[in-house]
A tleap script that builds the chain and sets N, CA, C and O, in Angstrom:
source leaprc.protein.ff14SB
mol = sequence {
  NMET GLN ARG MET ASN ARG LYS HIE ARG LYS
  THR LEU GLU ALA ILE PHE ALA ARG PRO THR
  SER GLY THR VAL LYS PHE SER ASP ILE GLU
  ALA LEU VAL ILE ALA LEU GLY GLY THR VAL
  LYS GLU GLY GLU GLY SER ARG VAL ALA LEU
  ARG ILE GLY ALA ALA VAL LYS HIE ALA HIE
  ARG PRO HIE PRO GLY LYS GLU ALA LYS LYS
  TYR GLN VAL GLU GLU VAL ARG ALA TRP PHE
  LYS ALA GLN GLY ILE GLU CPRO
}
set mol.1.N position { 183.035 -6.546 148.287 }
set mol.1.CA position { 183.964 -5.417 148.208 }
set mol.1.C position { 183.687 -4.616 146.941 }
set mol.1.O position { 183.631 -5.163 145.840 }
set mol.2.N position { 183.520 -3.348 147.115 }
set mol.2.CA position { 183.317 -2.432 145.999 }
set mol.2.C position { 184.656 -2.220 145.300 }
set mol.2.O position { 185.707 -2.286 145.938 }
set mol.3.N position { 184.623 -1.969 144.015 }
set mol.3.CA position { 185.852 -1.734 143.268 }
set mol.3.C position { 186.265 -0.262 143.395 }
set mol.3.O position { 185.420 0.633 143.403 }
set mol.4.N position { 187.573 -0.033 143.495 }
set mol.4.CA position { 188.055 1.349 143.581 }
set mol.4.C position { 187.916 2.016 142.220 }
set mol.4.O position { 188.424 1.518 141.215 }
set mol.5.N position { 187.229 3.139 142.201 }
set mol.5.CA position { 187.106 3.890 140.957 }
set mol.5.C position { 188.112 5.044 140.958 }
set mol.5.O position { 188.934 5.170 141.865 }
set mol.6.N position { 188.029 5.859 139.950 }
set mol.6.CA position { 188.988 6.956 139.796 }
set mol.6.C position { 188.941 7.931 140.983 }
set mol.6.O position { 189.977 8.396 141.457 }
set mol.7.N position { 187.722 8.230 141.454 }
set mol.7.CA position { 187.585 9.161 142.581 }
set mol.7.C position { 188.224 8.574 143.846 }
set mol.7.O position { 188.873 9.295 144.604 }
set mol.8.N position { 188.042 7.275 144.073 }
set mol.8.CA position { 188.659 6.634 145.232 }
set mol.8.C position { 190.182 6.706 145.144 }
set mol.8.O position { 190.850 6.980 146.141 }
set mol.9.N position { 190.730 6.463 143.956 }
set mol.9.CA position { 192.188 6.540 143.776 }
set mol.9.C position { 192.689 7.958 144.022 }
set mol.9.O position { 193.745 8.147 144.626 }
set mol.10.N position { 191.934 8.961 143.556 }
set mol.10.CA position { 192.325 10.355 143.775 }
set mol.10.C position { 192.302 10.694 145.270 }
set mol.10.O position { 193.164 11.422 145.763 }
set mol.11.N position { 191.312 10.162 145.979 }
set mol.11.CA position { 191.234 10.381 147.424 }
set mol.11.C position { 192.432 9.749 148.117 }
set mol.11.O position { 193.037 10.363 148.997 }
set mol.12.N position { 192.780 8.520 147.724 }
set mol.12.CA position { 193.939 7.836 148.307 }
set mol.12.C position { 195.221 8.624 148.045 }
set mol.12.O position { 196.061 8.765 148.933 }
set mol.13.N position { 195.367 9.136 146.829 }
set mol.13.CA position { 196.540 9.953 146.497 }
set mol.13.C position { 196.564 11.229 147.323 }
set mol.13.O position { 197.629 11.656 147.769 }
set mol.14.N position { 195.395 11.848 147.533 }
set mol.14.CA position { 195.321 13.082 148.325 }
set mol.14.C position { 195.688 12.817 149.782 }
set mol.14.O position { 196.320 13.656 150.424 }
set mol.15.N position { 195.299 11.662 150.305 }
set mol.15.CA position { 195.626 11.309 151.690 }
set mol.15.C position { 197.139 11.166 151.854 }
set mol.15.O position { 197.687 11.537 152.891 }
set mol.16.N position { 197.817 10.628 150.831 }
set mol.16.CA position { 199.256 10.411 150.916 }
set mol.16.C position { 200.078 11.586 150.389 }
set mol.16.O position { 201.308 11.531 150.420 }
set mol.17.N position { 199.433 12.639 149.912 }
set mol.17.CA position { 200.147 13.799 149.372 }
set mol.17.C position { 200.892 14.537 150.481 }
set mol.17.O position { 200.438 14.591 151.624 }
set mol.18.N position { 202.035 15.099 150.126 }
set mol.18.CA position { 202.809 15.941 151.036 }
set mol.18.C position { 202.976 17.291 150.376 }
set mol.18.O position { 203.290 17.311 149.186 }
set mol.19.N position { 202.798 18.409 151.031 }
set mol.19.CA position { 202.330 18.525 152.407 }
set mol.19.C position { 200.885 18.040 152.540 }
set mol.19.O position { 200.150 17.957 151.557 }
set mol.20.N position { 200.501 17.726 153.759 }
set mol.20.CA position { 199.172 17.177 154.030 }
set mol.20.C position { 198.088 18.138 153.563 }
set mol.20.O position { 198.114 19.334 153.853 }
set mol.21.N position { 197.140 17.574 152.833 }
set mol.21.CA position { 196.041 18.364 152.286 }
set mol.21.C position { 194.987 18.657 153.343 }
set mol.21.O position { 194.692 17.814 154.191 }
set mol.22.N position { 194.431 19.841 153.286 }
set mol.22.CA position { 193.329 20.208 154.164 }
set mol.22.C position { 192.020 20.281 153.397 }
set mol.22.O position { 191.041 20.844 153.886 }
set mol.23.N position { 191.997 19.708 152.181 }
set mol.23.CA position { 190.801 19.803 151.339 }
set mol.23.C position { 190.164 18.442 151.044 }
set mol.23.O position { 189.301 18.341 150.171 }
set mol.24.N position { 190.583 17.394 151.766 }
set mol.24.CA position { 190.003 16.063 151.547 }
set mol.24.C position { 188.673 15.990 152.296 }
set mol.24.O position { 188.629 16.187 153.510 }
set mol.25.N position { 187.597 15.708 151.576 }
set mol.25.CA position { 186.287 15.594 152.220 }
set mol.25.C position { 186.243 14.319 153.043 }
set mol.25.O position { 186.682 13.261 152.592 }
set mol.26.N position { 185.708 14.426 154.256 }
set mol.26.CA position { 185.634 13.261 155.131 }
set mol.26.C position { 184.739 12.194 154.504 }
set mol.26.O position { 184.996 11.001 154.666 }
set mol.27.N position { 183.702 12.606 153.797 }
set mol.27.CA position { 182.811 11.638 153.146 }
set mol.27.C position { 183.556 10.848 152.069 }
set mol.27.O position { 183.225 9.689 151.815 }
set mol.28.N position { 184.559 11.463 151.432 }
set mol.28.CA position { 185.379 10.755 150.442 }
set mol.28.C position { 186.256 9.699 151.120 }
set mol.28.O position { 186.487 8.627 150.559 }
set mol.29.N position { 186.740 10.001 152.319 }
set mol.29.CA position { 187.517 9.016 153.077 }
set mol.29.C position { 186.621 7.830 153.423 }
set mol.29.O position { 187.031 6.677 153.288 }
set mol.30.N position { 185.394 8.117 153.873 }
set mol.30.CA position { 184.450 7.048 154.205 }
set mol.30.C position { 184.166 6.180 152.973 }
set mol.30.O position { 184.147 4.952 153.068 }
set mol.31.N position { 183.946 6.818 151.825 }
set mol.31.CA position { 183.674 6.080 150.586 }
set mol.31.C position { 184.872 5.210 150.198 }
set mol.31.O position { 184.697 4.094 149.708 }
set mol.32.N position { 186.080 5.715 150.415 }
set mol.32.CA position { 187.290 4.951 150.108 }
set mol.32.C position { 187.395 3.719 151.003 }
set mol.32.O position { 187.734 2.634 150.529 }
set mol.33.N position { 187.107 3.880 152.284 }
set mol.33.CA position { 187.150 2.742 153.216 }
set mol.33.C position { 186.190 1.649 152.734 }
set mol.33.O position { 186.540 0.469 152.741 }
set mol.34.N position { 184.996 2.035 152.321 }
set mol.34.CA position { 184.006 1.073 151.819 }
set mol.34.C position { 184.509 0.415 150.537 }
set mol.34.O position { 184.342 -0.792 150.358 }
set mol.35.N position { 185.121 1.191 149.644 }
set mol.35.CA position { 185.658 0.652 148.389 }
set mol.35.C position { 186.785 -0.347 148.653 }
set mol.35.O position { 187.010 -1.260 147.859 }
set mol.36.N position { 187.492 -0.170 149.772 }
set mol.36.CA position { 188.580 -1.077 150.142 }
set mol.36.C position { 188.069 -2.314 150.883 }
set mol.36.O position { 188.855 -3.117 151.387 }
set mol.37.N position { 186.743 -2.455 150.943 }
set mol.37.CA position { 186.144 -3.623 151.587 }
set mol.37.C position { 185.839 -3.417 153.055 }
set mol.37.O position { 185.539 -4.377 153.765 }
set mol.38.N position { 185.910 -2.185 153.519 }
set mol.38.CA position { 185.674 -1.882 154.928 }
set mol.38.C position { 184.251 -1.434 155.194 }
set mol.38.O position { 183.387 -1.473 154.318 }
set mol.39.N position { 184.034 -1.011 156.423 }
set mol.39.CA position { 182.720 -0.519 156.833 }
set mol.39.C position { 182.876 0.796 157.593 }
set mol.39.O position { 183.940 1.110 158.125 }
set mol.40.N position { 181.792 1.545 157.624 }
set mol.40.CA position { 181.725 2.787 158.389 }
set mol.40.C position { 180.527 2.640 159.321 }
set mol.40.O position { 179.391 2.498 158.870 }
set mol.41.N position { 180.791 2.675 160.618 }
set mol.41.CA position { 179.722 2.506 161.597 }
set mol.41.C position { 179.496 3.810 162.348 }
set mol.41.O position { 180.430 4.425 162.863 }
set mol.42.N position { 178.233 4.214 162.396 }
set mol.42.CA position { 177.859 5.445 163.097 }
set mol.42.C position { 177.995 5.238 164.603 }
set mol.42.O position { 177.682 4.171 165.132 }
set mol.43.N position { 178.464 6.272 165.274 }
set mol.43.CA position { 178.561 6.235 166.729 }
set mol.43.C position { 177.737 7.361 167.324 }
set mol.43.O position { 176.797 7.852 166.698 }
set mol.44.N position { 178.086 7.761 168.517 }
set mol.44.CA position { 177.403 8.877 169.186 }
set mol.44.C position { 177.763 10.191 168.513 }
set mol.44.O position { 178.934 10.438 168.222 }
set mol.45.N position { 176.790 11.019 168.267 }
set mol.45.CA position { 177.041 12.335 167.685 }
set mol.45.C position { 177.730 12.241 166.338 }
set mol.45.O position { 177.216 11.615 165.412 }
set mol.46.N position { 178.897 12.867 166.229 }
set mol.46.CA position { 179.619 12.884 164.957 }
set mol.46.C position { 180.687 11.784 164.897 }
set mol.46.O position { 181.490 11.746 163.965 }
set mol.47.N position { 180.692 10.904 165.877 }
set mol.47.CA position { 181.710 9.848 165.961 }
set mol.47.C position { 181.406 8.721 164.974 }
set mol.47.O position { 180.256 8.308 164.822 }
set mol.48.N position { 182.444 8.234 164.311 }
set mol.48.CA position { 182.317 7.099 163.401 }
set mol.48.C position { 183.476 6.137 163.645 }
set mol.48.O position { 184.549 6.535 164.098 }
set mol.49.N position { 183.236 4.865 163.337 }
set mol.49.CA position { 184.279 3.847 163.402 }
set mol.49.C position { 184.528 3.356 161.986 }
set mol.49.O position { 183.637 2.798 161.345 }
set mol.50.N position { 185.738 3.567 161.504 }
set mol.50.CA position { 186.137 3.082 160.188 }
set mol.50.C position { 186.816 1.736 160.420 }
set mol.50.O position { 187.716 1.636 161.253 }
set mol.51.N position { 186.393 0.695 159.689 }
set mol.51.CA position { 186.948 -0.635 159.901 }
set mol.51.C position { 187.336 -1.256 158.569 }
set mol.51.O position { 186.549 -1.274 157.623 }
set mol.52.N position { 188.558 -1.764 158.510 }
set mol.52.CA position { 189.012 -2.566 157.377 }
set mol.52.C position { 189.606 -3.825 157.998 }
set mol.52.O position { 190.627 -3.759 158.683 }
set mol.53.N position { 188.976 -4.963 157.762 }
set mol.53.CA position { 189.406 -6.198 158.403 }
set mol.53.C position { 189.252 -6.065 159.900 }
set mol.53.O position { 188.177 -5.715 160.387 }
set mol.54.N position { 190.322 -6.341 160.641 }
set mol.54.CA position { 190.279 -6.234 162.099 }
set mol.54.C position { 190.716 -4.857 162.585 }
set mol.54.O position { 190.588 -4.550 163.769 }
set mol.55.N position { 191.232 -4.026 161.681 }
set mol.55.CA position { 191.754 -2.702 162.063 }
set mol.55.C position { 190.612 -1.684 162.131 }
set mol.55.O position { 189.822 -1.549 161.196 }
set mol.56.N position { 190.547 -0.982 163.244 }
set mol.56.CA position { 189.493 0.022 163.446 }
set mol.56.C position { 190.137 1.380 163.715 }
set mol.56.O position { 191.110 1.480 164.462 }
set mol.57.N position { 189.586 2.415 163.101 }
set mol.57.CA position { 190.029 3.797 163.322 }
set mol.57.C position { 188.798 4.597 163.734 }
set mol.57.O position { 187.841 4.714 162.968 }
set mol.58.N position { 188.828 5.139 164.930 }
set mol.58.CA position { 187.726 5.984 165.406 }
set mol.58.C position { 188.033 7.430 165.040 }
set mol.58.O position { 189.168 7.889 165.159 }
set mol.59.N position { 187.007 8.133 164.595 }
set mol.59.CA position { 187.179 9.538 164.200 }
set mol.59.C position { 185.871 10.292 164.415 }
set mol.59.O position { 184.814 9.694 164.621 }
set mol.60.N position { 185.968 11.596 164.363 }
set mol.60.CA position { 184.793 12.462 164.431 }
set mol.60.C position { 184.629 13.128 163.081 }
set mol.60.O position { 185.590 13.646 162.514 }
set mol.61.N position { 183.404 13.112 162.565 }
set mol.61.CA position { 183.146 13.846 161.323 }
set mol.61.C position { 183.318 15.328 161.620 }
set mol.61.O position { 182.838 15.830 162.637 }
set mol.62.N position { 184.004 16.018 160.726 }
set mol.62.CA position { 184.191 17.462 160.947 }
set mol.62.C position { 182.872 18.218 160.788 }
set mol.62.O position { 182.019 17.856 159.978 }
set mol.63.N position { 182.737 19.248 161.565 }
set mol.63.CA position { 181.574 20.123 161.428 }
set mol.63.C position { 181.968 21.487 161.950 }
set mol.63.O position { 182.728 21.541 162.917 }
set mol.64.N position { 181.526 22.563 161.401 }
set mol.64.CA position { 180.484 22.623 160.375 }
set mol.64.C position { 180.990 22.323 158.964 }
set mol.64.O position { 180.171 22.111 158.070 }
set mol.65.N position { 182.288 22.297 158.728 }
set mol.65.CA position { 182.812 22.055 157.383 }
set mol.65.C position { 182.729 20.589 156.995 }
set mol.65.O position { 182.365 19.742 157.810 }
set mol.66.N position { 183.069 20.295 155.748 }
set mol.66.CA position { 183.028 18.933 155.237 }
set mol.66.C position { 184.419 18.323 155.120 }
set mol.66.O position { 184.561 17.105 155.005 }
set mol.67.N position { 185.455 19.178 155.150 }
set mol.67.CA position { 186.815 18.708 154.945 }
set mol.67.C position { 187.402 18.135 156.236 }
set mol.67.O position { 187.209 18.676 157.325 }
set mol.68.N position { 188.120 17.026 156.079 }
set mol.68.CA position { 188.831 16.435 157.215 }
set mol.68.C position { 189.957 17.383 157.617 }
set mol.68.O position { 190.596 18.005 156.769 }
set mol.69.N position { 190.185 17.481 158.905 }
set mol.69.CA position { 191.299 18.292 159.397 }
set mol.69.C position { 192.606 17.616 158.992 }
set mol.69.O position { 192.642 16.407 158.763 }
set mol.70.N position { 193.673 18.400 158.907 }
set mol.70.CA position { 194.968 17.842 158.487 }
set mol.70.C position { 195.412 16.706 159.398 }
set mol.70.O position { 195.940 15.703 158.918 }
set mol.71.N position { 195.207 16.848 160.705 }
set mol.71.CA position { 195.621 15.778 161.617 }
set mol.71.C position { 194.829 14.501 161.352 }
set mol.71.O position { 195.352 13.399 161.521 }
set mol.72.N position { 193.558 14.645 160.933 }
set mol.72.CA position { 192.757 13.463 160.614 }
set mol.72.C position { 193.288 12.766 159.363 }
set mol.72.O position { 193.350 11.538 159.311 }
set mol.73.N position { 193.668 13.548 158.362 }
set mol.73.CA position { 194.231 12.982 157.136 }
set mol.73.C position { 195.526 12.240 157.478 }
set mol.73.O position { 195.765 11.146 156.965 }
set mol.74.N position { 196.360 12.826 158.338 }
set mol.74.CA position { 197.614 12.188 158.734 }
set mol.74.C position { 197.366 10.898 159.512 }
set mol.74.O position { 198.091 9.919 159.340 }
set mol.75.N position { 196.339 10.895 160.373 }
set mol.75.CA position { 196.002 9.684 161.126 }
set mol.75.C position { 195.498 8.582 160.197 }
set mol.75.O position { 195.859 7.417 160.367 }
set mol.76.N position { 194.671 8.938 159.222 }
set mol.76.CA position { 194.161 7.957 158.263 }
set mol.76.C position { 195.313 7.426 157.414 }
set mol.76.O position { 195.370 6.232 157.121 }
set mol.77.N position { 196.232 8.309 157.019 }
set mol.77.CA position { 197.411 7.888 156.248 }
set mol.77.C position { 198.202 6.832 157.031 }
set mol.77.O position { 198.558 5.791 156.479 }
set mol.78.N position { 198.475 7.095 158.306 }
set mol.78.CA position { 199.228 6.154 159.141 }
set mol.78.C position { 198.452 4.845 159.311 }
set mol.78.O position { 199.046 3.767 159.297 }
set mol.79.N position { 197.138 4.934 159.471 }
set mol.79.CA position { 196.279 3.748 159.616 }
set mol.79.C position { 196.331 2.901 158.345 }
set mol.79.O position { 196.451 1.678 158.413 }
set mol.80.N position { 196.242 3.558 157.184 }
set mol.80.CA position { 196.337 2.835 155.912 }
set mol.80.C position { 197.722 2.181 155.765 }
set mol.80.O position { 197.822 1.010 155.400 }
set mol.81.N position { 198.773 2.937 156.049 }
set mol.81.CA position { 200.137 2.401 155.933 }
set mol.81.C position { 200.317 1.159 156.791 }
set mol.81.O position { 200.934 0.187 156.356 }
set mol.82.N position { 199.784 1.184 158.006 }
set mol.82.CA position { 199.914 0.062 158.933 }
set mol.82.C position { 199.248 -1.198 158.368 }
set mol.82.O position { 199.593 -2.318 158.746 }
set mol.83.N position { 198.293 -0.997 157.462 }
set mol.83.CA position { 197.596 -2.128 156.840 }
set mol.83.C position { 198.137 -2.452 155.455 }
set mol.83.O position { 197.608 -3.323 154.764 }
set mol.84.N position { 199.189 -1.753 155.051 }
set mol.84.CA position { 199.790 -2.010 153.753 }
set mol.84.C position { 199.034 -1.389 152.595 }
set mol.84.O position { 199.193 -1.810 151.449 }
set mol.85.N position { 198.216 -0.393 152.885 }
set mol.85.CA position { 197.440 0.295 151.843 }
set mol.85.C position { 198.172 1.574 151.481 }
set mol.85.O position { 198.306 2.476 152.308 }
set mol.86.N position { 198.643 1.653 150.250 }
set mol.86.CA position { 199.329 2.854 149.753 }
set mol.86.C position { 198.963 3.041 148.296 }
set mol.86.O position { 198.591 2.075 147.631 }
set mol.87.N position { 199.061 4.277 147.772 }
set mol.87.CA position { 198.717 4.480 146.373 }
set mol.87.C position { 199.710 3.823 145.429 }
set mol.87.O position { 199.553 3.908 144.211 }
savepdb mol mol.pdb
quit
């Protein structure tokens, strides 16, 4: 498990910020999942599977932009909460 650094903590705070941020980079979410001991598995096209323990969250990488859509940030927030992960 990688240790959470300052950037990972800032990403976690941005995910839980209200109103929901539209400026969180999807790659930062992926890096945070890895820092939390999870994995990111490539799927078909832009599809990825984020996994922490037994919990899996399927998502599509945004394109052409780099920022996660607000609904994606909200889904990741709910997924983290369900696993007891909060800032």
